[in-house]
C-alpha positions as CSV (number, residue, x, y, z in Angstrom):
1,X,-13.4,186.5,57.4
2,X,-11.0,184.5,58.9
3,X,-11.1,185.3,63.2
4,X,-7.8,185.8,63.8
5,X,-6.1,186.2,60.4
6,X,-6.4,189.6,57.9
7,X,-5.4,191.8,60.8
8,X,-1.9,191.4,60.4
9,X,-2.0,187.9,62.4
10,X,0.9,185.8,61.3
11,X,3.9,184.2,63.0
12,X,7.3,185.2,62.7
13,X,10.0,186.8,60.0
14,X,11.9,185.3,57.6
15,X,13.8,186.1,54.1
16,X,11.2,186.7,51.5
17,X,10.2,188.6,48.7
18,X,6.9,190.8,48.0
19,X,5.7,191.3,44.5
20,X,4.8,194.8,42.9
21,X,1.0,195.3,42.2
22,X,-2.5,193.6,43.1
23,X,-3.5,190.1,43.2
24,X,-6.8,189.6,41.7
25,X,-8.9,186.2,41.5
26,X,-8.4,184.2,38.3
27,X,-10.8,182.2,36.4
28,X,-9.3,178.8,37.6
29,X,-9.3,179.9,41.1
30,X,-5.6,180.8,41.4
31,X,-5.1,184.6,42.9
32,X,-2.8,185.6,39.8
33,X,-0.6,188.9,40.3
34,X,-1.7,191.8,38.0
35,X,1.3,193.8,37.7
36,X,2.3,196.8,35.2
37,X,3.4,196.2,32.0
38,X,6.6,198.4,32.3
39,X,7.9,195.5,34.7
40,X,8.9,192.2,34.6
41,X,10.2,189.8,36.8
42,X,13.8,191.1,36.9
43,X,12.5,194.3,38.1
44,X,9.9,193.4,40.8
45,X,9.9,195.1,44.0
46,X,11.5,193.3,46.7
47,X,11.3,193.6,50.4
48,X,13.7,191.6,52.9
49,X,12.0,190.6,56.0
50,X,15.5,189.2,58.2
51,X,14.5,186.5,60.5
52,X,14.4,187.6,64.3
53,X,16.6,186.2,66.8
54,X,15.0,184.3,69.8
55,X,17.3,186.3,72.0
56,X,16.3,189.4,70.1
57,X,12.4,188.8,70.2
58,X,13.0,188.4,74.4
59,X,14.7,191.4,74.7
60,X,12.1,193.2,72.8
61,X,8.8,191.3,74.8
62,X,11.2,192.4,78.2
63,X,11.3,196.3,77.0
64,X,7.2,195.8,76.4
65,X,7.0,194.5,79.6
66,X,8.8,197.4,81.4
67,X,7.3,199.9,79.2
68,X,3.6,198.4,80.5
69,X,4.9,198.5,84.2
70,X,6.4,201.9,83.9
71,X,2.8,202.9,82.1
72,X,1.0,201.2,84.9
73,X,2.6,202.7,87.8
74,X,3.1,206.4,86.3
75,X,-0.7,205.9,85.8
76,X,-1.1,205.1,89.7
77,X,1.3,207.5,91.2
78,X,0.1,210.6,89.3
79,X,-3.6,209.3,90.1
80,X,-2.7,209.0,93.8
81,X,-1.0,212.7,93.8
82,X,-4.3,213.9,94.0
83,X,-5.1,212.6,97.1
84,X,-1.6,212.2,99.1
85,X,1.3,214.5,99.3
86,X,4.7,212.9,97.7
87,X,6.0,212.5,100.7
88,X,3.5,210.4,102.6
89,X,3.4,208.5,99.3
90,X,7.1,208.0,99.7
91,X,6.9,206.6,103.5
92,X,4.1,203.9,102.4
93,X,6.2,202.5,99.8
94,X,8.9,201.4,102.2
95,X,6.6,200.0,104.7
96,X,6.6,196.2,104.3
97,X,3.3,196.4,103.2
98,X,4.1,198.9,100.8
99,X,7.0,196.6,99.2
100,X,4.8,193.7,99.3
101,X,2.2,195.4,97.1
102,X,5.1,197.2,94.8
103,X,6.4,192.9,94.7
104,X,2.9,191.4,94.1
105,X,1.2,194.0,91.6
106,X,3.6,193.2,88.8
107,X,3.1,189.9,88.7
108,X,-0.7,190.5,88.6
109,X,-0.3,192.6,85.6
110,X,2.2,191.0,84.0
111,X,0.0,187.6,84.3
112,X,-3.2,189.1,83.1
113,X,-1.6,190.9,80.2
114,X,-0.1,187.6,79.6
115,X,-3.3,185.5,79.6
116,X,-4.6,188.3,77.0
117,X,-1.7,187.1,74.6
118,X,-0.6,191.1,74.0
119,X,3.0,189.6,74.2
120,X,2.6,187.7,71.1
121,X,4.0,189.1,68.4
122,X,0.9,188.6,66.0
123,X,-0.8,191.2,68.3
124,X,2.0,193.2,69.3
125,X,2.2,194.6,65.5
126,X,-1.9,195.5,65.0
127,X,-3.1,198.3,66.6
128,X,-7.2,197.9,67.0
129,X,-6.9,194.1,68.2
130,X,-3.8,194.9,70.6
131,X,-6.2,197.7,72.5
132,X,-8.9,195.6,72.5
133,X,-6.6,192.7,74.1
134,X,-4.8,195.2,76.4
135,X,-8.2,196.8,77.4
136,X,-9.5,193.4,78.2
137,X,-6.3,192.2,80.4
138,X,-6.6,195.8,82.3
139,X,-9.9,195.5,83.7
140,X,-9.3,192.7,85.9
141,X,-6.0,193.2,86.9
142,X,-7.0,197.0,88.0
143,X,-9.7,194.7,90.0
144,X,-7.3,192.2,91.8
145,X,-5.0,195.3,92.6
146,X,-7.5,196.7,94.5
147,X,-8.2,193.7,95.9
148,X,-4.6,192.7,96.8
149,X,-4.3,195.9,98.6
150,X,-7.5,195.5,100.5
151,X,-6.3,192.2,101.6
152,X,-2.8,193.0,102.6
153,X,-4.3,196.7,104.3
154,X,-2.1,198.3,102.6
155,X,-4.2,202.1,103.2
156,X,-2.0,204.0,100.6
157,X,-2.9,205.1,98.4
158,X,-5.3,202.2,97.0
159,X,-7.7,203.0,99.4
160,X,-8.9,206.3,98.6
161,X,-12.2,206.0,96.6
162,X,-10.9,209.0,94.8
163,X,-7.7,207.8,93.5
164,X,-9.3,204.7,92.6
165,X,-11.7,206.3,90.3
166,X,-9.2,208.3,89.1
167,X,-6.5,205.5,88.3
168,X,-8.9,202.9,86.5
169,X,-9.2,205.6,83.4
170,X,-6.0,206.8,83.6
171,X,-4.2,203.0,83.9
172,X,-6.1,202.2,80.9
173,X,-5.5,205.4,78.7
174,X,-1.7,205.6,79.5
175,X,-1.3,201.4,78.5
176,X,-2.9,202.5,74.8
177,X,-0.5,205.0,74.4
178,X,2.3,203.3,75.2
179,X,1.3,200.4,73.4
180,X,0.3,202.6,70.1
181,X,2.6,205.3,70.4
182,X,5.9,203.4,71.1
183,X,5.3,200.0,71.0
184,X,3.7,199.5,67.6
185,X,6.1,201.6,65.2
186,X,8.9,199.2,67.1
187,X,7.0,196.4,66.8
188,X,6.2,196.5,63.3
189,X,10.1,197.0,62.4
190,X,10.9,194.1,64.7
191,X,8.4,191.7,62.9
192,X,8.0,193.2,59.5
193,X,6.8,189.8,57.6
194,X,4.2,189.8,60.4
195,X,2.8,193.5,59.1
196,X,3.4,193.2,55.5
197,X,3.6,189.2,54.8
198,X,1.9,187.8,51.8
199,X,-1.1,185.0,52.9
200,X,-1.5,181.8,51.5
201,X,-4.9,179.8,50.9
202,X,-4.6,176.6,49.9
203,X,-7.8,174.7,48.8
204,X,-10.1,173.4,45.6
205,X,-13.7,174.1,46.4
206,X,-15.7,177.3,46.5
207,X,-15.2,178.2,50.4
208,X,-11.7,178.5,49.6
209,X,-12.5,180.7,46.9
210,X,-14.2,182.7,49.4
211,X,-11.7,182.9,51.8
212,X,-9.0,184.2,49.5
213,X,-11.7,187.0,48.8
214,X,-12.9,187.6,51.7
215,X,-9.2,188.0,53.2
216,X,-7.8,189.7,50.2
217,X,-10.4,192.8,50.8
218,X,-9.7,192.6,54.5
219,X,-6.2,193.4,54.3
220,X,-6.0,195.5,51.4
221,X,-3.8,196.5,48.9
222,X,-0.7,196.4,50.7
223,X,-0.6,192.1,51.6
224,X,-0.6,190.1,49.0
225,X,-3.1,186.7,48.9
226,X,-2.1,183.9,46.9
227,X,-5.0,181.0,46.5
228,X,-3.0,177.6,45.4
229,X,-4.9,173.9,45.0
230,X,-4.5,171.7,48.2
231,X,-4.6,168.7,45.7
232,X,-1.7,169.7,43.9
233,X,0.4,171.4,46.4
234,X,2.2,168.8,48.5
235,X,4.2,169.4,51.9
236,X,7.1,170.3,50.3
237,X,5.8,172.7,47.7
238,X,3.7,174.5,50.2
239,X,6.6,174.8,52.5
240,X,8.5,176.1,49.3
241,X,5.4,178.8,49.0
242,X,5.8,180.4,52.1
243,X,9.1,180.8,52.7
244,X,9.8,181.9,48.4
245,X,6.9,184.1,48.5
246,X,7.6,185.7,51.9
247,X,3.7,184.1,53.4
248,X,2.7,185.3,56.9
249,X,-0.1,183.3,57.4
250,X,-1.6,180.2,55.5
251,X,-5.3,178.9,55.4
252,X,-6.4,175.6,54.5
253,X,-9.8,174.1,53.6
254,X,-8.7,170.5,53.1
255,X,-11.9,169.6,52.2
256,X,-12.0,166.2,54.2
257,X,-8.4,165.4,53.3
258,X,-6.7,162.6,55.1
259,X,-5.3,164.1,58.2
260,X,-1.9,162.3,58.1
261,X,-1.2,164.6,54.4
262,X,-3.5,167.6,55.5
263,X,-0.6,168.0,58.9
264,X,2.6,166.8,57.2
265,X,1.6,170.2,55.1
266,X,0.1,172.1,58.0
267,X,3.5,171.4,60.1
268,X,5.3,171.8,57.3
269,X,4.2,175.2,57.1
270,X,4.4,175.7,60.2
271,X,8.0,175.2,60.3
272,X,8.6,177.9,57.5
273,X,7.9,180.4,59.9
274,X,3.8,180.5,59.1
275,X,0.9,180.8,61.3
276,X,-1.6,178.7,59.7
277,X,-5.7,177.8,60.1
278,X,-7.3,175.5,59.0
279,X,-11.3,175.1,58.5
280,X,-12.6,171.5,58.3
281,X,-15.7,169.5,59.6
282,X,-12.7,166.9,60.9
283,X,-12.0,169.5,64.3
284,X,-15.7,169.6,65.5
285,X,-14.4,167.0,68.3
286,X,-12.6,170.7,69.5
287,X,-16.5,172.9,69.3
288,X,-18.2,172.7,72.5
289,X,-14.8,171.8,74.8
290,X,-12.9,174.7,73.9
291,X,-12.3,178.2,72.4
292,X,-12.4,177.7,68.6
293,X,-13.0,180.2,65.6
294,X,-15.4,179.3,63.0
295,X,-15.6,180.2,59.3
296,X,-19.8,179.5,57.6
297,X,-19.9,177.4,61.0
298,X,-17.4,175.1,60.1
299,X,-14.2,175.0,62.6
300,X,-11.4,177.1,61.9
301,X,-8.6,175.8,64.0
302,X,-5.1,178.0,64.3
303,X,-1.6,176.3,65.1
304,X,1.0,178.9,66.4
305,X,4.8,179.2,66.4
306,X,5.9,178.1,69.8
307,X,9.6,179.0,70.1
308,X,8.6,182.9,70.2
309,X,6.5,183.1,72.7
310,X,6.0,186.2,75.3
311,X,6.5,185.8,79.3
312,X,3.4,182.9,79.4
313,X,5.9,180.2,79.9
314,X,7.7,181.9,82.5
315,X,4.3,182.3,84.3
316,X,3.3,178.8,83.5
317,X,6.1,178.0,85.2
318,X,5.7,180.1,88.4
319,X,1.9,178.7,88.4
320,X,3.2,174.5,88.3
321,X,6.0,175.2,91.2
322,X,3.1,177.2,93.3
323,X,0.4,174.5,92.4
324,X,2.3,171.5,92.9
325,X,4.0,172.5,96.0
326,X,0.8,173.8,97.5
327,X,-1.1,170.5,96.1
328,X,1.7,168.3,98.1
329,X,1.2,170.1,101.3
330,X,-2.3,170.2,101.1
331,X,-2.7,166.9,100.2
332,X,-0.5,165.2,102.0
333,X,-2.9,163.4,104.1
334,X,-4.8,162.1,101.5
335,X,-1.6,160.6,99.9
336,X,-0.4,159.3,103.1
337,X,-3.8,157.6,103.2
338,X,-3.6,156.2,99.9
339,X,0.0,154.5,100.3
340,X,-0.9,152.6,103.2
341,X,-4.1,151.5,101.0
342,X,-1.7,150.6,98.3
343,X,0.5,148.9,100.3
344,X,-1.8,146.7,102.8
345,X,-3.8,145.7,99.4
346,X,-1.7,143.9,97.8
347,X,2.5,142.4,97.8
348,X,4.8,145.3,95.6
349,X,6.3,148.9,96.3
350,X,3.6,151.9,96.5
351,X,4.8,154.2,93.7
352,X,5.3,152.4,90.5
353,X,8.1,154.4,88.1
354,X,7.7,154.4,84.6
355,X,9.6,155.4,81.9
356,X,7.7,158.2,79.7
357,X,8.2,160.6,76.8
358,X,7.8,163.8,77.5
359,X,8.3,167.5,75.2
360,X,10.2,166.6,72.1
361,X,10.5,163.2,72.9
362,X,12.8,163.6,75.8
363,X,12.3,160.6,78.3
364,X,11.8,161.2,82.1
365,X,10.6,159.0,85.1
366,X,6.5,159.3,85.6
367,X,5.4,158.6,89.1
368,X,2.4,157.1,89.9
369,X,0.4,155.3,93.0
370,X,0.6,151.2,92.0
371,X,-2.3,150.5,90.7
372,X,-1.6,146.9,89.4
373,X,0.4,143.9,90.1
374,X,4.0,143.0,90.3
375,X,5.4,141.2,87.8
376,X,2.8,141.7,85.1
377,X,3.2,141.8,81.3
378,X,2.2,144.9,79.5
379,X,2.0,143.1,76.8
380,X,-1.6,143.5,76.7
381,X,-1.6,147.1,76.7
382,X,0.9,147.3,73.9
383,X,-1.2,145.3,71.9
384,X,-4.6,147.3,73.1
385,X,-2.2,150.3,72.0
386,X,-1.4,149.2,68.3
387,X,-5.1,148.5,68.4
388,X,-6.1,151.9,69.2
389,X,-3.7,153.6,67.4
390,X,-3.0,152.3,64.3
391,X,-6.1,150.3,63.4
392,X,-8.8,152.0,65.1
393,X,-9.5,149.7,67.7
394,X,-13.4,149.7,68.0
395,X,-15.0,151.3,71.5
396,X,-16.4,149.6,74.3
397,X,-19.8,150.4,75.7
398,X,-20.3,151.6,79.1
399,X,-23.3,150.6,81.7
400,X,-24.8,153.8,80.1
401,X,-24.3,153.5,76.4
402,X,-21.2,155.5,76.3
403,X,-18.3,154.5,73.7
404,X,-15.1,153.9,75.7
405,X,-12.0,154.0,73.9
406,X,-9.8,152.2,76.7
407,X,-8.8,149.3,78.3
408,X,-11.4,148.6,80.4
409,X,-11.0,144.5,81.4
410,X,-7.0,144.6,82.3
411,X,-6.8,141.8,84.8
412,X,-3.5,143.6,86.0
413,X,-5.5,146.0,88.1
414,X,-6.1,145.3,92.1
415,X,-9.0,146.4,93.9
416,X,-8.0,149.2,95.3
417,X,-6.0,150.4,91.8
418,X,-9.6,150.1,89.8
419,X,-10.6,152.9,92.4
420,X,-7.6,155.0,92.2
421,X,-7.5,155.0,89.0
422,X,-11.6,156.1,88.6
423,X,-10.7,159.0,90.6
424,X,-7.3,160.0,88.8
425,X,-6.0,159.8,92.3
426,X,-3.2,157.1,91.4
427,X,-1.7,160.0,89.4
428,X,-1.2,162.4,92.6
429,X,2.5,161.4,92.8
430,X,2.9,163.5,89.4
431,X,2.8,166.5,91.7
432,X,6.7,165.9,92.2
433,X,7.5,165.5,89.0
434,X,5.6,169.3,88.2
435,X,7.7,170.5,90.8
436,X,10.6,169.4,89.2
437,X,10.2,170.4,85.7
438,X,9.5,166.9,84.1
439,X,5.3,168.3,83.7
440,X,3.6,170.5,84.0
441,X,-0.3,171.1,85.6
442,X,-1.9,171.1,82.2
443,X,-0.8,169.6,79.3
444,X,-0.9,166.8,77.1
445,X,-0.5,163.1,78.4
446,X,3.2,161.7,78.1
447,X,2.9,158.9,76.4
448,X,4.8,155.6,77.2
449,X,8.0,155.2,74.6
450,X,6.2,152.0,72.9
451,X,3.3,154.0,72.2
452,X,5.5,157.0,70.6
453,X,6.8,154.8,68.5
454,X,3.3,153.7,66.6
455,X,2.7,157.4,66.5
456,X,2.8,159.5,62.9
457,X,4.9,162.2,62.8
458,X,2.2,164.9,62.9
459,X,0.6,163.0,66.4
460,X,4.4,163.5,68.0
461,X,3.7,167.0,67.8
462,X,1.0,167.2,70.3
463,X,3.9,166.8,72.9
464,X,5.9,169.9,71.7
465,X,4.6,171.3,74.7
466,X,5.5,169.9,78.1
467,X,3.2,167.1,79.3
468,X,0.6,167.9,82.0
469,X,-1.1,166.1,84.6
470,X,-4.5,167.2,83.6
471,X,-5.5,169.0,80.4
472,X,-8.0,169.5,77.8
473,X,-8.9,166.1,76.6
474,X,-8.3,164.6,80.1
475,X,-11.0,167.0,81.5
476,X,-13.8,167.3,78.4
477,X,-13.3,163.6,76.8
478,X,-11.3,161.4,78.9
479,X,-11.4,157.8,77.2
480,X,-14.9,158.7,74.9
481,X,-12.8,159.8,72.1
482,X,-11.2,158.1,69.4
483,X,-6.7,158.2,69.4
484,X,-7.1,160.8,66.5
485,X,-9.6,163.1,68.5
486,X,-7.9,162.9,72.0
487,X,-5.0,164.6,69.2
488,X,-6.3,167.4,67.8
489,X,-8.0,167.9,71.2
490,X,-4.2,168.0,72.3
491,X,-2.8,170.3,68.9
492,X,-5.6,172.8,70.0
493,X,-4.4,172.6,73.7
494,X,-1.0,173.1,72.4
495,X,-1.3,175.9,69.6
496,X,-4.3,177.4,71.8
497,X,-3.3,177.2,75.3
498,X,-3.4,180.5,77.6
499,X,-2.8,180.9,81.7
500,X,-6.2,181.8,81.7
501,X,-7.1,178.4,80.0
502,X,-4.9,176.6,82.2
503,X,-6.6,178.0,85.4
504,X,-9.7,177.1,83.7
505,X,-8.8,173.4,83.1
506,X,-7.0,173.3,87.0
507,X,-10.6,174.3,88.2
508,X,-12.5,171.7,86.0
509,X,-10.1,168.9,87.2
510,X,-11.8,168.3,90.6
511,X,-15.5,167.9,89.2
512,X,-13.9,165.6,86.4
513,X,-12.1,163.2,89.0
514,X,-15.0,163.2,91.5
515,X,-17.5,162.2,88.8
516,X,-15.1,159.6,87.9
517,X,-16.2,159.3,84.2
518,X,-14.3,158.0,81.8
519,X,-11.5,156.9,84.4
520,X,-10.4,153.4,83.9
């Protein structure tokens, strides 16, 4: 079975129709509809899945967050009443330490529940998946809640071992009860296509047939699975199938199909409100560098909707604000030292201001420490990018024999600039871009305008999310992958990125900078 699919895990509602009866696999490899002979096409049962608005989605997620916090607060309060009288708890709550605890604990729980994607619609409509993810988030959240109480010396009520022992199972029990008894039924009404939408499998191989059969067995008779030939289904035909059949999920087995053609189909389906999973050896560049599912040992990369997210964006922005502000303050002596070194090493300004392309093609000014001589000609870099992106330029070879896909002998770079680039220290002023909201701490690298002009449409989708100072490609690959592999890594991050993964990538960035491997 395909990981992440077949458990009502699809994307978002739209008007669609469903077929009566059951789907079966025909001899030619297509899933045909087995209909009752007393019904014809004009009498097929239909179900309308109205498109949920972004406003309605946000209000629903806000309601889920409030329900979660109410469950946690009630669990802790009831557990505390076993040890403390209610008047003592009330007095503790209005003290400065108690107020701080009441303000910080909700942030901890929301952040960790969000990191486990428990507010994603495809998770909200499931029972088992939702319960597993909530428990996975509740355990570290409960630990951090007590650690926070210890650090700020909030003795009542969390210092009590009796309260701690009781509150753990009660918190999990309350959260699961609220999610399954209250949230789940409403979520299935809010996102009906997720719960009941069809699944489209595109492929021409025996593996595609097996995927369709496995998915049909997994979802049972209440959802339909259709297998269609990818060779005869272009992007527009796939999008029409998704809309007409009410597909919530699309699984593609491309069998080595050209990436341009493959991603044209992927994003056509994605833009029709279907979540997409591609099972292809072409994604092996992601294996070993990031968490990725597999089918029979073949990488399975998921593409999710980005427009109906949970509170991850707000949590990510909070981390960006706190991280960039703290970074500027803590690193101020280093920033000052680098500024002096740049100034005395060669004539010209300390900072280099450059127009870059960010999220959705929006232009902004990015800041770096200057690493090149002033008045340089960018034609050398433009020619290299054209060869790298369009012509698949051959890699250079480093002294240790590794392949490097980057302009390694640029005569425009100064002596101090070469050292700053090797350690990525020239990028530190981008903390100001993060503070302004142009960039995030973690995300795909912003590109140059003439680089953007060379991109194919599917390659531009790497910037469907906010660009970042560091990211999956920068930490795990840097200059050691081809352009297409770099885009695949960025797409994987864009569609699989979570707060937890962001924090891990931030932690991995410093060792990557110190090693200086792949920086030029």
